[in-house]
N, C-alpha and C positions, 0 to 999 in steps of 0.2 A: 509319299514317304518311302525312302529307301531303307534297306535292311540295317545298314550301319547306324542311321539316324534312330531307328527303332530301338536298337540295343543301347545307344547312349541315353535316349529318353527313359528307358526302363530303369537303368541304374541311377540316373540323376533324379528321377521321380521317386524311386525307393528311398534315396538318401534324404530328400526333402520331407517325405512322409515321416521318416524316423525322427528327424529334428523337430517337426511340427507337432506330432502326436506320438511321442515315444512310448506312452503307457500301453498302447495297443500292441505294439511289437514286443514289449516286455512280457506281455501275457503269453506269447508264443515261447519265449525263453523259459518262462516258468513252467509251462506244460511240458516242454522238451526236458527240462531239468527233472520234473516229476517222473517222466519215463525213464530217465537215467537212474534215478534212485530206485525205482521198481526193478529195473534190470539188474542193478548192483546187488540187491537183496536176493535175487534168484540165482546169483552166481554167473550171470550172463557174461561178465567181463573177466572171469577168473581164467578161462581157457577157451579155445575154440570148441572143445567138447562141451563145455558148459554153455556156450553160446547156442550150440545146436540143440542141447537138451531143453533150454529155457526159451527157445524161439517161439513156441506156441503157448507160453504161459498166459493164462487169462488176464491177469493184472497188467502184464505188459501190453497185451492187445488192446485193453480198455484205455490205457494211457496213450497209446498210439492213436486210437480213434479220437480221443479228446483233442489231440494236437491237430489231426487232419480237419476235424470239425471246426476248430478255431480259425485255422488258416482260410477255410472256405468262408466263414463268417466275417473275417477280416476284409474280405473282398468288398463288402458293403461300404465301409468307410474309405477304403483305398480308392474305389471308383469315384466317390464323391469328392475326395480331396484332389486327386489328379486332374479331374475335369474342371474344378473350380479354383484350385490353388488356395482354398481358404479352410483352415481348421474349423472355423465357426460353422461354415456351411456343411462341412463333412460330418460334424457331430450333432448338427441340429436335428431335432425329431421331425420326421416326415412320415406321417401315417401311411400314405399311399406307397411310398418307397419301401417301408418296413413290410407292409402286407405283400407287395410283389416280390421282394427279396426272400421273404419267408417261404414262398412257394418254390422259388429256385433252390433255396437251401435244402429243403426237404428232398427235392429230386436229386440234387448233387450229393448230399450226405448219404442217401439211400444207396446210390451207386457206389460211393466210396466204401461204405460198410460191407456191401456185397463183395467187393474186391478184397477187403481185408479179411473178412470172416468166411468167405465162400468156400475156401479150401477145407477149413475145419468143419463146416456144415456138411460138406460132401463126405468127409471122413467119418463123421458121426452117423451118416446115412449108410455106411458100409463100404464106401469107395476107398480103395487103397490110397494111403496118404501121398505116395509119389505120383500116382495118376491124378489125384485131386489137385495137387500142386501144379502139375503140368497143365491141366485143364484151366485152372484159374490164371496161370501165366498167359495162356493163349487168349483167354477172355479179356484180360487186362490190356494186352496189346491191341486186340480187336476193337475195344471200346475207347481207346485213347482219343481217336478222332472226335468222339462225342464231346469230350471236354473242350475241344476247340470250337465245334459247331455251336455250342451253347454259350460261348463268350458274349455275343451281342445280347442275349437274354439276361445273363448275369449282370453286365454293366448297365444295361437299360433299366433293369428292375431296381438296381441301387439308386438310379437317378429318378425313379418314379415315372418312367416313360410308359404310358398306357399301351404303346405299340409293342412293348417288349414281351414277347411270348416265345414259347418253344418253336412254334411254327414259323414266325417271322425271323427267328434266329437262324433257322436253316437257310432261308432265302438270302439273308444278308451275308452269311459266311461263305456262300458259294463264290468262287473266284479267289478266295484267300486261303484255301485249305493248305496247300503245300508251303506257302509263305508263312502262314500261321504256325504250322507244325514246326518249321525251322526255328521260329522265334521262341516258341514255348519250350523247345528242347535246348537250344543254344544259350538262351538268356540265363537260366538257372544252372547250366551245366558246370561252370567252374566252382560254384558254391556247393553244388551237389557232390561233386568229386571230393572236395575238401571235407564235406560232412561224412562221407563214407570212409575216407582215409583216417579221420580222427576216431570214428567209431571202431573200425577194425584195428586201428593202431593202438587203441587203449587195451585191447584184449591181452591178458597175461602180463601186463606191466605192473610195476610197483604201484601200490595204492596211491601214493602222492602224485605220481606221474599220470596214472589213469584218470584220477579225479581232475587234474589240471586240464587234460586233453578233453574230457567230457564237458567241463565248464566252458572252454573255448567253443566246443561244438554247439552247446546250447545257445550261446550268443550268436554264433554263425547262423543257426537255424532261424533265429529271430529275423535276421536280415533276409535270409532265403525265402521265408514266407511272404515277406513284403515284395520281394523281386518277382515271385511267381504271380502275385496279384497285379502288380503294376504292368507286367508284360501283357496281361489280359486286357487291361485298359488301353494300352498302346495299340494292341491288335484291334480292339473294338473301334478306336479312332480311325484306324486305317480302313476298316470295313465301312464305317460311316462315310468317310471321304469318297470311297468308291461309289457310294450311293448318292453322292452330292449332298450330304447332310453333315451336321456337326453334333457333337455330344454336349448336352447341357442338362442341368437339373430341371425337371418339368415343374411348372407352377402348381402349387397345391390346389 
């Protein structure tokens, strides 16, 4: 699989998922919309000074955590749909897959919450906020490769593969690190850039214009969340091919 093919498969797969199971992506839109409502009530979009003041508002952080958690959870159905091409197989209850993906979800969500709230926890412990923010930024960059290395675990767990573990994931990811990093950065990059442009662009605007921009942004994030997850499945396919294997839902 070459890189151009991987990018095309990511966007084509994300679109097919949206058409086949739109309600799951709609949930991301709803959570992102909730975060915008919370931010609006705190004055986050009134001005850049308001954005800075409300940046660490607890309600905003909770809403953001819900969004991140749902995107991770969405990976379960995304993997099953992209591998099988069947909405029925994607949504079918699979006890083994649910159990295995739950273990992955706890690990991934814990890491994500640490990244989101780590700076605030350090500040509460007495660390200067600027130093805490710098430390967490370094930690986030340093741990980014982990999100790539655990891709085979995530996808394999969603498929109910008994071989899918953190240990086996490290072995399978080897040899695809830089290729995978490029895919996981470049695939969502256009959507991520538009996401931030709409968010920052809404600051200080007339209410009708800001609300319109934030509504478009919420819809965009729904697609972005699916693209992020599909890129991981495409990467897992490439890793499996390098090992001489194919991805498939394991028999119950």
